[in-house]
C-alpha positions as semicolon CSV with decimal commas, in nm:
position;residue;x (nm);y (nm);z (nm)
1;M;12,260;1,062;-1,491
2;A;12,538;1,095;-1,236
3;I;12,579;0,870;-0,936
4;L;12,619;1,022;-0,591
5;T;12,757;0,827;-0,295
6;V;12,695;0,945;0,059
7;R;12,906;0,773;0,322
8;N;12,850;0,731;0,694
9;V;12,475;0,791;0,689
10;P;12,326;0,670;1,018
11;D;12,120;0,353;0,982
12;E;11,802;0,517;1,111
13;V;11,834;0,799;0,855
14;H;11,892;0,552;0,572
15;R;11,595;0,343;0,685
16;A;11,371;0,651;0,706
17;L;11,473;0,763;0,356
18;R;11,395;0,419;0,214
19;V;11,053;0,411;0,381
20;R;10,970;0,762;0,264
21;A;11,079;0,679;-0,092
22;A;10,863;0,367;-0,092
23;M;10,563;0,566;0,029
24;H;10,601;0,830;-0,242
25;G;10,719;0,604;-0,523
26;R;11,019;0,827;-0,587
27;S;11,368;0,866;-0,451
28;T;11,335;1,095;-0,151
29;V;11,704;1,180;-0,167
30;R;11,659;1,315;-0,522
31;V;11,359;1,520;-0,412
32;I;11,553;1,666;-0,118
33;L;11,857;1,750;-0,334
34;E;11,639;1,911;-0,603
35;S;11,457;2,124;-0,346
36;V;11,788;2,245;-0,204
37;V;11,953;2,342;-0,532
38;K;11,635;2,461;-0,709
39;P;11,402;2,602;-0,442
40;E;11,060;2,730;-0,543
41;Q;11,145;3,078;-0,415
42;R;11,461;3,111;-0,625
43;V;11,504;3,426;-0,829
44;R;11,480;3,360;-1,201
45;M;11,702;3,585;-1,412
46;G;11,432;3,680;-1,665
47;D;11,183;3,765;-1,392
48;A;11,443;3,975;-1,210
49;L;11,534;4,169;-1,525
50;A;11,168;4,227;-1,616
51;E;11,096;4,357;-1,265
52;L;11,399;4,587;-1,283
53;G;11,272;4,730;-1,613
54;R;10,923;4,785;-1,467
55;R;11,067;4,965;-1,164
56;Q;11,261;5,196;-1,395
57;G;10,945;5,265;-1,595
58;L;11,069;5,109;-1,919
59;T;10,817;5,017;-2,188
60;N;10,835;4,814;-2,508
61;D;10,877;5,142;-2,698
62;D;11,200;5,205;-2,508
63;F;11,339;4,882;-2,648
64;A;11,214;4,940;-3,004
65;V;11,504;5,179;-3,060
66;F;11,742;4,883;-3,039
67;D;11,569;4,723;-3,339
68;Q;11,615;5,045;-3,535
69;V;11,986;5,089;-3,466
70;R;12,089;4,724;-3,462
71;D;12,357;4,642;-3,716
72;E;12,216;4,362;-3,931
73;A;12,551;4,278;-4,092
74;P;12,696;3,944;-3,984
75;A;12,983;3,965;-3,740
76;E;13,335;3,909;-3,866
77;P;13,507;3,609;-3,710
78;M;13,798;3,678;-3,479
79;R;14,148;3,646;-3,617
80;F;14,436;3,520;-3,408
81;E;14,733;3,642;-3,607
């Protein structure tokens, strides 16, 4: 796990973070950082793609054609000659 240093934090903010962490039994700073970079309302790629397909009226049958035409042969490695 990486270490993060935050400089020049006001004493009252540092004290409040320590108290809050002690009350919750977990690092409050970690909780705050996680909520900022991974908010609950974030758009998940799979959900967005599924919604896009539904809006376009696609069904599983529309994707079955890919299984029929898919080339099953293994790919040839690239050559750098």
